[in-house]
PyMOL commands that place a pseudoatom at each C-alpha (Angstrom):
pseudoatom trace, name=CA, resn=MET, resi=1, chain=A, elem=C, hetatm=0, pos=[0.000, 0.000, 0.000]
pseudoatom trace, name=CA, resn=ALA, resi=2, chain=A, elem=C, hetatm=0, pos=[1.661, 3.202, -1.186]
pseudoatom trace, name=CA, resn=LEU, resi=3, chain=A, elem=C, hetatm=0, pos=[1.142, 6.103, 1.224]
pseudoatom trace, name=CA, resn=SER, resi=4, chain=A, elem=C, hetatm=0, pos=[2.629, 9.599, 1.069]
pseudoatom trace, name=CA, resn=ASP, resi=5, chain=A, elem=C, hetatm=0, pos=[4.674, 11.133, 3.877]
pseudoatom trace, name=CA, resn=ILE, resi=6, chain=A, elem=C, hetatm=0, pos=[1.784, 13.231, 5.158]
pseudoatom trace, name=CA, resn=GLU, resi=7, chain=A, elem=C, hetatm=0, pos=[-0.615, 10.278, 4.969]
pseudoatom trace, name=CA, resn=LEU, resi=8, chain=A, elem=C, hetatm=0, pos=[1.820, 8.248, 7.050]
pseudoatom trace, name=CA, resn=ARG, resi=9, chain=A, elem=C, hetatm=0, pos=[2.182, 11.062, 9.577]
pseudoatom trace, name=CA, resn=VAL, resi=10, chain=A, elem=C, hetatm=0, pos=[-1.592, 11.458, 9.993]
pseudoatom trace, name=CA, resn=LEU, resi=11, chain=A, elem=C, hetatm=0, pos=[-2.054, 7.716, 10.331]
pseudoatom trace, name=CA, resn=GLY, resi=12, chain=A, elem=C, hetatm=0, pos=[0.826, 7.337, 12.783]
pseudoatom trace, name=CA, resn=ALA, resi=13, chain=A, elem=C, hetatm=0, pos=[-0.373, 10.243, 14.920]
pseudoatom trace, name=CA, resn=LEU, resi=14, chain=A, elem=C, hetatm=0, pos=[-3.840, 8.711, 15.226]
pseudoatom trace, name=CA, resn=MET, resi=15, chain=A, elem=C, hetatm=0, pos=[-2.364, 5.310, 16.103]
pseudoatom trace, name=CA, resn=GLU, resi=16, chain=A, elem=C, hetatm=0, pos=[-0.161, 6.889, 18.771]
pseudoatom trace, name=CA, resn=LYS, resi=17, chain=A, elem=C, hetatm=0, pos=[-2.853, 8.969, 20.448]
pseudoatom trace, name=CA, resn=GLU, resi=18, chain=A, elem=C, hetatm=0, pos=[-5.285, 6.056, 20.574]
pseudoatom trace, name=CA, resn=ARG, resi=19, chain=A, elem=C, hetatm=0, pos=[-2.837, 4.200, 22.827]
pseudoatom trace, name=CA, resn=THR, resi=20, chain=A, elem=C, hetatm=0, pos=[-1.062, 6.982, 24.740]
pseudoatom trace, name=CA, resn=THR, resi=21, chain=A, elem=C, hetatm=0, pos=[-3.940, 9.427, 25.391]
pseudoatom trace, name=CA, resn=PRO, resi=22, chain=A, elem=C, hetatm=0, pos=[-7.125, 7.367, 24.990]
pseudoatom trace, name=CA, resn=GLU, resi=23, chain=A, elem=C, hetatm=0, pos=[-9.134, 9.948, 26.942]
pseudoatom trace, name=CA, resn=GLY, resi=24, chain=A, elem=C, hetatm=0, pos=[-8.658, 12.427, 24.087]
pseudoatom trace, name=CA, resn=TYR, resi=25, chain=A, elem=C, hetatm=0, pos=[-9.227, 9.975, 21.239]
pseudoatom trace, name=CA, resn=PRO, resi=26, chain=A, elem=C, hetatm=0, pos=[-10.691, 10.162, 18.555]
pseudoatom trace, name=CA, resn=LEU, resi=27, chain=A, elem=C, hetatm=0, pos=[-9.036, 13.461, 17.614]
pseudoatom trace, name=CA, resn=SER, resi=28, chain=A, elem=C, hetatm=0, pos=[-10.502, 16.712, 16.374]
pseudoatom trace, name=CA, resn=ALA, resi=29, chain=A, elem=C, hetatm=0, pos=[-8.890, 18.244, 13.300]
pseudoatom trace, name=CA, resn=GLN, resi=30, chain=A, elem=C, hetatm=0, pos=[-6.938, 20.733, 15.417]
pseudoatom trace, name=CA, resn=ALA, resi=31, chain=A, elem=C, hetatm=0, pos=[-5.758, 18.035, 17.831]
pseudoatom trace, name=CA, resn=LEU, resi=32, chain=A, elem=C, hetatm=0, pos=[-4.702, 15.895, 14.886]
pseudoatom trace, name=CA, resn=LEU, resi=33, chain=A, elem=C, hetatm=0, pos=[-2.713, 18.786, 13.418]
pseudoatom trace, name=CA, resn=SER, resi=34, chain=A, elem=C, hetatm=0, pos=[-0.926, 19.264, 16.743]
pseudoatom trace, name=CA, resn=ALA, resi=35, chain=A, elem=C, hetatm=0, pos=[-0.173, 15.544, 16.926]
pseudoatom trace, name=CA, resn=CYS, resi=36, chain=A, elem=C, hetatm=0, pos=[1.261, 15.568, 13.406]
pseudoatom trace, name=CA, resn=ASN, resi=37, chain=A, elem=C, hetatm=0, pos=[3.537, 18.543, 14.119]
pseudoatom trace, name=CA, resn=GLN, resi=38, chain=A, elem=C, hetatm=0, pos=[4.521, 17.390, 17.610]
pseudoatom trace, name=CA, resn=LEU, resi=39, chain=A, elem=C, hetatm=0, pos=[8.147, 18.190, 18.467]
pseudoatom trace, name=CA, resn=THR, resi=40, chain=A, elem=C, hetatm=0, pos=[8.827, 14.985, 20.413]
pseudoatom trace, name=CA, resn=SER, resi=41, chain=A, elem=C, hetatm=0, pos=[8.747, 11.374, 19.182]
pseudoatom trace, name=CA, resn=ARG, resi=42, chain=A, elem=C, hetatm=0, pos=[8.743, 12.517, 15.553]
pseudoatom trace, name=CA, resn=ASP, resi=43, chain=A, elem=C, hetatm=0, pos=[11.359, 12.041, 12.850]
pseudoatom trace, name=CA, resn=PRO, resi=44, chain=A, elem=C, hetatm=0, pos=[11.253, 14.268, 10.956]
pseudoatom trace, name=CA, resn=VAL, resi=45, chain=A, elem=C, hetatm=0, pos=[9.482, 17.127, 12.761]
pseudoatom trace, name=CA, resn=THR, resi=46, chain=A, elem=C, hetatm=0, pos=[6.937, 18.688, 10.402]
pseudoatom trace, name=CA, resn=THR, resi=47, chain=A, elem=C, hetatm=0, pos=[5.015, 21.959, 10.007]
pseudoatom trace, name=CA, resn=TYR, resi=48, chain=A, elem=C, hetatm=0, pos=[1.885, 20.882, 8.162]
pseudoatom trace, name=CA, resn=HIS, resi=49, chain=A, elem=C, hetatm=0, pos=[-1.089, 23.234, 7.800]
pseudoatom trace, name=CA, resn=LEU, resi=50, chain=A, elem=C, hetatm=0, pos=[-4.642, 22.397, 8.813]
pseudoatom trace, name=CA, resn=GLN, resi=51, chain=A, elem=C, hetatm=0, pos=[-5.921, 22.324, 5.234]
pseudoatom trace, name=CA, resn=ASP, resi=52, chain=A, elem=C, hetatm=0, pos=[-3.191, 19.818, 4.334]
pseudoatom trace, name=CA, resn=VAL, resi=53, chain=A, elem=C, hetatm=0, pos=[-4.202, 17.520, 7.182]
pseudoatom trace, name=CA, resn=LEU, resi=54, chain=A, elem=C, hetatm=0, pos=[-7.904, 17.737, 6.304]
pseudoatom trace, name=CA, resn=ALA, resi=55, chain=A, elem=C, hetatm=0, pos=[-7.205, 16.890, 2.658]
pseudoatom trace, name=CA, resn=THR, resi=56, chain=A, elem=C, hetatm=0, pos=[-5.073, 13.968, 3.813]
pseudoatom trace, name=CA, resn=VAL, resi=57, chain=A, elem=C, hetatm=0, pos=[-7.826, 12.682, 6.082]
pseudoatom trace, name=CA, resn=GLN, resi=58, chain=A, elem=C, hetatm=0, pos=[-10.150, 12.597, 3.073]
pseudoatom trace, name=CA, resn=ARG, resi=59, chain=A, elem=C, hetatm=0, pos=[-7.653, 10.548, 1.050]
pseudoatom trace, name=CA, resn=LEU, resi=60, chain=A, elem=C, hetatm=0, pos=[-7.164, 8.132, 3.945]
pseudoatom trace, name=CA, resn=GLN, resi=61, chain=A, elem=C, hetatm=0, pos=[-10.942, 7.800, 4.249]
pseudoatom trace, name=CA, resn=ASP, resi=62, chain=A, elem=C, hetatm=0, pos=[-11.083, 6.834, 0.585]
pseudoatom trace, name=CA, resn=LYS, resi=63, chain=A, elem=C, hetatm=0, pos=[-8.436, 4.171, 1.269]
pseudoatom trace, name=CA, resn=GLY, resi=64, chain=A, elem=C, hetatm=0, pos=[-10.379, 2.804, 4.242]
pseudoatom trace, name=CA, resn=LEU, resi=65, chain=A, elem=C, hetatm=0, pos=[-7.691, 3.738, 6.775]
pseudoatom trace, name=CA, resn=VAL, resi=66, chain=A, elem=C, hetatm=0, pos=[-9.417, 6.612, 8.601]
pseudoatom trace, name=CA, resn=ALA, resi=67, chain=A, elem=C, hetatm=0, pos=[-13.001, 7.250, 9.688]
pseudoatom trace, name=CA, resn=VAL, resi=68, chain=A, elem=C, hetatm=0, pos=[-14.676, 10.500, 10.743]
pseudoatom trace, name=CA, resn=VAL, resi=69, chain=A, elem=C, hetatm=0, pos=[-17.034, 10.105, 13.694]
pseudoatom trace, name=CA, resn=GLN, resi=70, chain=A, elem=C, hetatm=0, pos=[-19.595, 12.476, 15.174]
pseudoatom trace, name=CA, resn=THR, resi=71, chain=A, elem=C, hetatm=0, pos=[-20.103, 11.989, 18.905]
pseudoatom trace, name=CA, resn=THR, resi=72, chain=A, elem=C, hetatm=0, pos=[-23.568, 12.689, 20.300]
pseudoatom trace, name=CA, resn=GLY, resi=73, chain=A, elem=C, hetatm=0, pos=[-23.662, 16.105, 21.931]
pseudoatom trace, name=CA, resn=GLU, resi=74, chain=A, elem=C, hetatm=0, pos=[-20.491, 17.337, 20.233]
pseudoatom trace, name=CA, resn=ARG, resi=75, chain=A, elem=C, hetatm=0, pos=[-20.441, 19.677, 17.250]
pseudoatom trace, name=CA, resn=VAL, resi=76, chain=A, elem=C, hetatm=0, pos=[-16.850, 19.026, 16.209]
pseudoatom trace, name=CA, resn=PRO, resi=77, chain=A, elem=C, hetatm=0, pos=[-16.238, 15.852, 14.169]
pseudoatom trace, name=CA, resn=LYS, resi=78, chain=A, elem=C, hetatm=0, pos=[-13.469, 13.540, 15.370]
pseudoatom trace, name=CA, resn=HIS, resi=79, chain=A, elem=C, hetatm=0, pos=[-11.065, 11.288, 13.500]
pseudoatom trace, name=CA, resn=ARG, resi=80, chain=A, elem=C, hetatm=0, pos=[-9.944, 7.738, 14.190]
pseudoatom trace, name=CA, resn=HIS, resi=81, chain=A, elem=C, hetatm=0, pos=[-7.783, 5.267, 12.306]
pseudoatom trace, name=CA, resn=ARG, resi=82, chain=A, elem=C, hetatm=0, pos=[-8.931, 1.881, 10.975]
pseudoatom trace, name=CA, resn=VAL, resi=83, chain=A, elem=C, hetatm=0, pos=[-5.537, 0.166, 10.800]
pseudoatom trace, name=CA, resn=ALA, resi=84, chain=A, elem=C, hetatm=0, pos=[-6.586, -2.861, 12.844]
pseudoatom trace, name=CA, resn=GLU, resi=85, chain=A, elem=C, hetatm=0, pos=[-9.478, -3.579, 10.483]
pseudoatom trace, name=CA, resn=ALA, resi=86, chain=A, elem=C, hetatm=0, pos=[-7.724, -2.639, 7.242]
pseudoatom trace, name=CA, resn=LEU, resi=87, chain=A, elem=C, hetatm=0, pos=[-4.410, -4.415, 7.874]
pseudoatom trace, name=CA, resn=SER, resi=88, chain=A, elem=C, hetatm=0, pos=[-5.532, -7.098, 10.356]
pseudoatom trace, name=CA, resn=VAL, resi=89, chain=A, elem=C, hetatm=0, pos=[-2.959, -6.240, 13.020]
pseudoatom trace, name=CA, resn=ASN, resi=90, chain=A, elem=C, hetatm=0, pos=[-3.229, -6.857, 16.754]
pseudoatom trace, name=CA, resn=ALA, resi=91, chain=A, elem=C, hetatm=0, pos=[-2.312, -4.433, 19.555]
pseudoatom trace, name=CA, resn=SER, resi=92, chain=A, elem=C, hetatm=0, pos=[1.384, -5.318, 19.749]
pseudoatom trace, name=CA, resn=GLU, resi=93, chain=A, elem=C, hetatm=0, pos=[1.777, -5.230, 15.964]
pseudoatom trace, name=CA, resn=ALA, resi=94, chain=A, elem=C, hetatm=0, pos=[0.002, -1.862, 15.765]
pseudoatom trace, name=CA, resn=ALA, resi=95, chain=A, elem=C, hetatm=0, pos=[2.278, -0.446, 18.488]
pseudoatom trace, name=CA, resn=VAL, resi=96, chain=A, elem=C, hetatm=0, pos=[5.431, -1.433, 16.603]
pseudoatom trace, name=CA, resn=MET, resi=97, chain=A, elem=C, hetatm=0, pos=[4.026, -0.147, 13.318]
pseudoatom trace, name=CA, resn=ALA, resi=98, chain=A, elem=C, hetatm=0, pos=[3.075, 3.212, 14.845]
pseudoatom trace, name=CA, resn=VAL, resi=99, chain=A, elem=C, hetatm=0, pos=[6.570, 3.843, 16.220]
pseudoatom trace, name=CA, resn=LEU, resi=100, chain=A, elem=C, hetatm=0, pos=[8.157, 2.871, 12.899]
pseudoatom trace, name=CA, resn=ILE, resi=101, chain=A, elem=C, hetatm=0, pos=[5.790, 5.177, 11.020]
pseudoatom trace, name=CA, resn=LEU, resi=102, chain=A, elem=C, hetatm=0, pos=[6.478, 8.137, 13.303]
pseudoatom trace, name=CA, resn=ARG, resi=103, chain=A, elem=C, hetatm=0, pos=[10.221, 7.699, 13.873]
pseudoatom trace, name=CA, resn=GLY, resi=104, chain=A, elem=C, hetatm=0, pos=[11.655, 5.826, 10.904]
pseudoatom trace, name=CA, resn=PRO, resi=105, chain=A, elem=C, hetatm=0, pos=[13.987, 2.784, 10.859]
pseudoatom trace, name=CA, resn=GLN, resi=106, chain=A, elem=C, hetatm=0, pos=[14.894, 1.441, 14.307]
pseudoatom trace, name=CA, resn=THR, resi=107, chain=A, elem=C, hetatm=0, pos=[16.334, -1.580, 16.085]
pseudoatom trace, name=CA, resn=ALA, resi=108, chain=A, elem=C, hetatm=0, pos=[14.235, -3.929, 18.202]
pseudoatom trace, name=CA, resn=GLY, resi=109, chain=A, elem=C, hetatm=0, pos=[15.800, -2.403, 21.322]
pseudoatom trace, name=CA, resn=GLU, resi=110, chain=A, elem=C, hetatm=0, pos=[14.851, 1.116, 20.274]
pseudoatom trace, name=CA, resn=LEU, resi=111, chain=A, elem=C, hetatm=0, pos=[11.336, -0.014, 19.395]
pseudoatom trace, name=CA, resn=ARG, resi=112, chain=A, elem=C, hetatm=0, pos=[10.927, -1.673, 22.775]
pseudoatom trace, name=CA, resn=THR, resi=113, chain=A, elem=C, hetatm=0, pos=[11.875, 1.535, 24.617]
pseudoatom trace, name=CA, resn=ARG, resi=114, chain=A, elem=C, hetatm=0, pos=[9.866, 3.873, 22.420]
pseudoatom trace, name=CA, resn=SER, resi=115, chain=A, elem=C, hetatm=0, pos=[6.709, 1.752, 22.377]
pseudoatom trace, name=CA, resn=GLU, resi=116, chain=A, elem=C, hetatm=0, pos=[6.511, 1.441, 26.185]
pseudoatom trace, name=CA, resn=ARG, resi=117, chain=A, elem=C, hetatm=0, pos=[3.591, 3.879, 26.387]
pseudoatom trace, name=CA, resn=TYR, resi=118, chain=A, elem=C, hetatm=0, pos=[1.723, 1.866, 23.748]
pseudoatom trace, name=CA, resn=GLN, resi=119, chain=A, elem=C, hetatm=0, pos=[2.514, -1.719, 24.709]
pseudoatom trace, name=CA, resn=HIS, resi=120, chain=A, elem=C, hetatm=0, pos=[4.883, -3.395, 27.179]
pseudoatom trace, name=CA, resn=PHE, resi=121, chain=A, elem=C, hetatm=0, pos=[7.419, -5.791, 25.693]
pseudoatom trace, name=CA, resn=ALA, resi=122, chain=A, elem=C, hetatm=0, pos=[9.475, -7.920, 28.084]
pseudoatom trace, name=CA, resn=ASP, resi=123, chain=A, elem=C, hetatm=0, pos=[12.656, -7.666, 26.011]
pseudoatom trace, name=CA, resn=PRO, resi=124, chain=A, elem=C, hetatm=0, pos=[13.907, -6.905, 22.489]
pseudoatom trace, name=CA, resn=ALA, resi=125, chain=A, elem=C, hetatm=0, pos=[13.305, -10.547, 21.534]
pseudoatom trace, name=CA, resn=ALA, resi=126, chain=A, elem=C, hetatm=0, pos=[9.569, -10.011, 22.087]
pseudoatom trace, name=CA, resn=VAL, resi=127, chain=A, elem=C, hetatm=0, pos=[9.685, -7.085, 19.666]
pseudoatom trace, name=CA, resn=GLU, resi=128, chain=A, elem=C, hetatm=0, pos=[11.623, -9.180, 17.155]
pseudoatom trace, name=CA, resn=ASN, resi=129, chain=A, elem=C, hetatm=0, pos=[8.891, -11.827, 17.278]
pseudoatom trace, name=CA, resn=VAL, resi=130, chain=A, elem=C, hetatm=0, pos=[6.351, -9.166, 16.314]
pseudoatom trace, name=CA, resn=LEU, resi=131, chain=A, elem=C, hetatm=0, pos=[8.614, -7.881, 13.545]
pseudoatom trace, name=CA, resn=ARG, resi=132, chain=A, elem=C, hetatm=0, pos=[9.040, -11.390, 12.136]
pseudoatom trace, name=CA, resn=ARG, resi=133, chain=A, elem=C, hetatm=0, pos=[5.275, -11.876, 12.006]
pseudoatom trace, name=CA, resn=LEU, resi=134, chain=A, elem=C, hetatm=0, pos=[4.861, -8.591, 10.165]
pseudoatom trace, name=CA, resn=GLU, resi=135, chain=A, elem=C, hetatm=0, pos=[7.693, -9.485, 7.775]
pseudoatom trace, name=CA, resn=GLU, resi=136, chain=A, elem=C, hetatm=0, pos=[6.361, -12.959, 7.000]
pseudoatom trace, name=CA, resn=ARG, resi=137, chain=A, elem=C, hetatm=0, pos=[2.949, -11.816, 5.793]
pseudoatom trace, name=CA, resn=GLN, resi=138, chain=A, elem=C, hetatm=0, pos=[1.914, -12.405, 2.191]
pseudoatom trace, name=CA, resn=VAL, resi=139, chain=A, elem=C, hetatm=0, pos=[2.507, -8.693, 1.666]
pseudoatom trace, name=CA, resn=PRO, resi=140, chain=A, elem=C, hetatm=0, pos=[5.128, -7.715, 4.292]
pseudoatom trace, name=CA, resn=LEU, resi=141, chain=A, elem=C, hetatm=0, pos=[4.403, -4.739, 6.532]
pseudoatom trace, name=CA, resn=VAL, resi=142, chain=A, elem=C, hetatm=0, pos=[8.042, -4.381, 7.639]
pseudoatom trace, name=CA, resn=ARG, resi=143, chain=A, elem=C, hetatm=0, pos=[11.447, -5.280, 6.256]
pseudoatom trace, name=CA, resn=ASN, resi=144, chain=A, elem=C, hetatm=0, pos=[14.883, -5.884, 7.751]
pseudoatom trace, name=CA, resn=LEU, resi=145, chain=A, elem=C, hetatm=0, pos=[17.567, -3.377, 6.725]
pseudoatom trace, name=CA, resn=GLY, resi=146, chain=A, elem=C, hetatm=0, pos=[20.461, -5.212, 8.350]
pseudoatom trace, name=CA, resn=ARG, resi=147, chain=A, elem=C, hetatm=0, pos=[22.975, -3.728, 10.764]
pseudoatom trace, name=CA, resn=GLY, resi=148, chain=A, elem=C, hetatm=0, pos=[24.803, -0.448, 10.495]
pseudoatom trace, name=CA, resn=PRO, resi=149, chain=A, elem=C, hetatm=0, pos=[28.438, 0.002, 11.562]
pseudoatom trace, name=CA, resn=GLY, resi=150, chain=A, elem=C, hetatm=0, pos=[28.840, -0.357, 15.316]
pseudoatom trace, name=CA, resn=GLN, resi=151, chain=A, elem=C, hetatm=0, pos=[25.320, -1.723, 15.781]
pseudoatom trace, name=CA, resn=SER, resi=152, chain=A, elem=C, hetatm=0, pos=[24.577, -5.055, 17.420]
pseudoatom trace, name=CA, resn=GLN, resi=153, chain=A, elem=C, hetatm=0, pos=[20.965, -5.271, 16.197]
pseudoatom trace, name=CA, resn=ASP, resi=154, chain=A, elem=C, hetatm=0, pos=[19.288, -5.151, 12.799]
pseudoatom trace, name=CA, resn=ARG, resi=155, chain=A, elem=C, hetatm=0, pos=[17.320, -2.051, 11.877]
pseudoatom trace, name=CA, resn=TRP, resi=156, chain=A, elem=C, hetatm=0, pos=[13.744, -2.379, 10.647]
pseudoatom trace, name=CA, resn=GLU, resi=157, chain=A, elem=C, hetatm=0, pos=[11.425, -0.146, 8.644]
pseudoatom trace, name=CA, resn=HIS, resi=158, chain=A, elem=C, hetatm=0, pos=[7.747, -0.305, 7.728]
pseudoatom trace, name=CA, resn=THR, resi=159, chain=A, elem=C, hetatm=0, pos=[6.678, -0.799, 4.107]
pseudoatom trace, name=CA, resn=LEU, resi=160, chain=A, elem=C, hetatm=0, pos=[3.492, 1.277, 4.003]
pseudoatom trace, name=CA, resn=GLY, resi=161, chain=A, elem=C, hetatm=0, pos=[5.188, 3.853, 1.795]
pseudoatom trace, name=CA, resn=PHE, resi=162, chain=A, elem=C, hetatm=0, pos=[6.037, 1.173, -0.782]
pseudoatom trace, name=CA, resn=ASP, resi=163, chain=A, elem=C, hetatm=0, pos=[3.972, 0.382, -3.840]
pseudoatom trace, name=CA, resn=GLU, resi=164, chain=A, elem=C, hetatm=0, pos=[3.088, -3.236, -4.569]
pseudoatom trace, name=CA, resn=GLU, resi=165, chain=A, elem=C, hetatm=0, pos=[5.692, -3.562, -7.332]
pseudoatom trace, name=CA, resn=ARG, resi=166, chain=A, elem=C, hetatm=0, pos=[8.510, -2.983, -4.839]
pseudoatom trace, name=CA, resn=LEU, resi=167, chain=A, elem=C, hetatm=0, pos=[7.161, -5.747, -2.623]
pseudoatom trace, name=CA, resn=LYS, resi=168, chain=A, elem=C, hetatm=0, pos=[6.402, -8.338, -5.320]
pseudoatom trace, name=CA, resn=PRO, resi=169, chain=A, elem=C, hetatm=0, pos=[9.918, -9.855, -5.539]
pseudoatom trace, name=CA, resn=ARG, resi=170, chain=A, elem=C, hetatm=0, pos=[9.885, -10.678, -1.822]
pseudoatom trace, name=CA, resn=VAL, resi=171, chain=A, elem=C, hetatm=0, pos=[6.341, -12.032, -1.997]
pseudoatom trace, name=CA, resn=ARG, resi=172, chain=A, elem=C, hetatm=0, pos=[7.164, -14.134, -5.066]
pseudoatom trace, name=CA, resn=ALA, resi=173, chain=A, elem=C, hetatm=0, pos=[10.259, -15.592, -3.403]
pseudoatom trace, name=CA, resn=ARG, resi=174, chain=A, elem=C, hetatm=0, pos=[8.175, -16.621, -0.401]
pseudoatom trace, name=CA, resn=ASP, resi=175, chain=A, elem=C, hetatm=0, pos=[5.577, -18.266, -2.645]
pseudoatom trace, name=CA, resn=ASP, resi=176, chain=A, elem=C, hetatm=0, pos=[8.308, -20.173, -4.510]
pseudoatom trace, name=CA, resn=ALA, resi=177, chain=A, elem=C, hetatm=0, pos=[9.817, -21.370, -1.256]
pseudoatom trace, name=CA, resn=SER, resi=178, chain=A, elem=C, hetatm=0, pos=[6.476, -22.620, 0.050]
pseudoatom trace, name=CA, resn=SER, resi=179, chain=A, elem=C, hetatm=0, pos=[5.792, -24.495, -3.210]
pseudoatom trace, name=CA, resn=GLY, resi=180, chain=A, elem=C, hetatm=0, pos=[9.239, -26.083, -3.311]
pseudoatom trace, name=CA, resn=ALA, resi=181, chain=A, elem=C, hetatm=0, pos=[10.294, -24.153, -6.403]
pseudoatom trace, name=CA, resn=GLU, resi=182, chain=A, elem=C, hetatm=0, pos=[13.700, -22.548, -6.675]
pseudoatom trace, name=CA, resn=PRO, resi=183, chain=A, elem=C, hetatm=0, pos=[13.352, -18.811, -5.986]
pseudoatom trace, name=CA, resn=GLU, resi=184, chain=A, elem=C, hetatm=0, pos=[14.683, -16.474, -8.643]
pseudoatom trace, name=CA, resn=ALA, resi=185, chain=A, elem=C, hetatm=0, pos=[17.910, -14.697, -7.851]
pseudoatom trace, name=CA, resn=ARG, resi=186, chain=A, elem=C, hetatm=0, pos=[17.202, -11.341, -6.268]
pseudoatom trace, name=CA, resn=SER, resi=187, chain=A, elem=C, hetatm=0, pos=[18.802, -8.212, -7.584]
pseudoatom trace, name=CA, resn=ALA, resi=188, chain=A, elem=C, hetatm=0, pos=[21.310, -6.312, -5.513]
pseudoatom trace, name=CA, resn=ALA, resi=189, chain=A, elem=C, hetatm=0, pos=[18.679, -3.701, -4.739]
pseudoatom trace, name=CA, resn=GLU, resi=190, chain=A, elem=C, hetatm=0, pos=[16.470, -6.377, -3.194]
pseudoatom trace, name=CA, resn=GLU, resi=191, chain=A, elem=C, hetatm=0, pos=[19.195, -7.748, -0.927]
pseudoatom trace, name=CA, resn=ARG, resi=192, chain=A, elem=C, hetatm=0, pos=[19.366, -6.466, 2.603]
pseudoatom trace, name=CA, resn=VAL, resi=193, chain=A, elem=C, hetatm=0, pos=[21.966, -3.739, 2.651]
pseudoatom trace, name=CA, resn=PRO, resi=194, chain=A, elem=C, hetatm=0, pos=[23.341, -2.469, 5.961]
pseudoatom trace, name=CA, resn=VAL, resi=195, chain=A, elem=C, hetatm=0, pos=[22.515, 1.158, 6.572]
pseudoatom trace, name=CA, resn=ALA, resi=196, chain=A, elem=C, hetatm=0, pos=[25.635, 3.284, 6.666]
pseudoatom trace, name=CA, resn=THR, resi=197, chain=A, elem=C, hetatm=0, pos=[25.636, 4.987, 10.036]
pseudoatom trace, name=CA, resn=SER, resi=198, chain=A, elem=C, hetatm=0, pos=[28.366, 7.292, 11.309]
pseudoatom trace, name=CA, resn=PRO, resi=199, chain=A, elem=C, hetatm=0, pos=[29.573, 7.108, 14.943]
pseudoatom trace, name=CA, resn=THR, resi=200, chain=A, elem=C, hetatm=0, pos=[27.847, 10.448, 15.526]
pseudoatom trace, name=CA, resn=THR, resi=201, chain=A, elem=C, hetatm=0, pos=[24.528, 9.104, 14.226]
pseudoatom trace, name=CA, resn=THR, resi=202, chain=A, elem=C, hetatm=0, pos=[24.875, 5.961, 16.328]
pseudoatom trace, name=CA, resn=LEU, resi=203, chain=A, elem=C, hetatm=0, pos=[25.616, 8.032, 19.442]
pseudoatom trace, name=CA, resn=ALA, resi=204, chain=A, elem=C, hetatm=0, pos=[22.666, 10.312, 18.729]
pseudoatom trace, name=CA, resn=ALA, resi=205, chain=A, elem=C, hetatm=0, pos=[20.358, 7.310, 18.421]
pseudoatom trace, name=CA, resn=ARG, resi=206, chain=A, elem=C, hetatm=0, pos=[21.648, 5.944, 21.728]
pseudoatom trace, name=CA, resn=VAL, resi=207, chain=A, elem=C, hetatm=0, pos=[21.145, 9.299, 23.449]
pseudoatom trace, name=CA, resn=GLU, resi=208, chain=A, elem=C, hetatm=0, pos=[17.604, 9.485, 22.063]
pseudoatom trace, name=CA, resn=GLU, resi=209, chain=A, elem=C, hetatm=0, pos=[16.880, 5.996, 23.380]
pseudoatom trace, name=CA, resn=LEU, resi=210, chain=A, elem=C, hetatm=0, pos=[18.175, 6.943, 26.841]
pseudoatom trace, name=CA, resn=GLU, resi=211, chain=A, elem=C, hetatm=0, pos=[16.101, 10.127, 26.817]
pseudoatom trace, name=CA, resn=ALA, resi=212, chain=A, elem=C, hetatm=0, pos=[12.999, 8.087, 26.027]
pseudoatom trace, name=CA, resn=THR, resi=213, chain=A, elem=C, hetatm=0, pos=[13.802, 5.776, 28.943]
pseudoatom trace, name=CA, resn=VAL, resi=214, chain=A, elem=C, hetatm=0, pos=[14.243, 8.726, 31.317]
pseudoatom trace, name=CA, resn=GLU, resi=215, chain=A, elem=C, hetatm=0, pos=[10.969, 10.233, 30.107]
pseudoatom trace, name=CA, resn=ASP, resi=216, chain=A, elem=C, hetatm=0, pos=[9.174, 6.952, 30.803]
pseudoatom trace, name=CA, resn=LEU, resi=217, chain=A, elem=C, hetatm=0, pos=[10.719, 6.700, 34.290]
pseudoatom trace, name=CA, resn=ARG, resi=218, chain=A, elem=C, hetatm=0, pos=[9.655, 10.262, 35.074]
pseudoatom trace, name=CA, resn=ARG, resi=219, chain=A, elem=C, hetatm=0, pos=[6.122, 9.465, 34.000]
pseudoatom trace, name=CA, resn=ARG, resi=220, chain=A, elem=C, hetatm=0, pos=[6.016, 6.370, 36.189]
pseudoatom trace, name=CA, resn=LEU, resi=221, chain=A, elem=C, hetatm=0, pos=[7.414, 8.314, 39.168]
pseudoatom trace, name=CA, resn=SER, resi=222, chain=A, elem=C, hetatm=0, pos=[4.800, 11.015, 38.664]
pseudoatom trace, name=CA, resn=ASP, resi=223, chain=A, elem=C, hetatm=0, pos=[2.046, 8.386, 38.576]
pseudoatom trace, name=CA, resn=LEU, resi=224, chain=A, elem=C, hetatm=0, pos=[3.417, 6.805, 41.751]
pseudoatom trace, name=CA, resn=GLU, resi=225, chain=A, elem=C, hetatm=0, pos=[3.550, 10.163, 43.542]
pseudoatom trace, name=CA, resn=SER, resi=226, chain=A, elem=C, hetatm=0, pos=[-0.038, 10.860, 42.512]
pseudoatom trace, name=CA, resn=ASN, resi=227, chain=A, elem=C, hetatm=0, pos=[-1.179, 7.480, 43.819]
pseudoatom trace, name=CA, resn=LEU, resi=228, chain=A, elem=C, hetatm=0, pos=[0.619, 8.094, 47.128]
pseudoatom trace, name=CA, resn=GLY, resi=229, chain=A, elem=C, hetatm=0, pos=[-0.767, 11.601, 47.443]
pseudoatom trace, name=CA, resn=ILE, resi=230, chain=A, elem=C, hetatm=0, pos=[2.656, 13.232, 47.340]
pseudoatom trace, name=CA, resn=ILE, resi=231, chain=A, elem=C, hetatm=0, pos=[2.495, 16.905, 46.357]
pseudoatom trace, name=CA, resn=GLU, resi=232, chain=A, elem=C, hetatm=0, pos=[5.612, 18.928, 45.545]
for i in range(1, 232): cmd.bond("trace and resi %d" % i, "trace and resi %d" % (i + 1))
show_as sticks, trace
zoom trace
């Protein structure tokens, strides 16, 4: 399914807010715009305009990925995603997909840390199990990019921005393997190529992961203080 950058951002923002702030979901158009242009947990950070987001919502409606709902007693229409129905993904799969959509290629360890507010994963291996399921579908929803220099884990990306032609070679190879036929040789472009990552980029990714962990710990401490009635 080929989706544009802004379509992916709108979809990812809706998926995130459903899990992280359910009390405010579905989202109004203005809330959706704010979620799209959010400064944290976004790569890249964007500056979309309201009319762009509204036009994108209409296109996603036409593709069956977004629905507009009118709540009784409210004048402002709200927006929700339909990823679970359209792509047949469960909660853990949707959590991983949302973080990939909003933040680009990541390792299983990074995904585990950054998806904590969506879904708890015991360890990176649990995330890898989800990634494998998404990769092994008839039409894969993620793909493995291999390891960059200095990295101990493979990096993964979603495939929702790909058209079907780019996915057909992988799908055909899987069909050949299941039927016992010899798969055709894949071109160099179809082979997994490690992403070239400089030491600075690797360090920045590590710092970002640690910041996400600290943010999660602060949130948990704040919740604990609230439960104990501690007031600063």
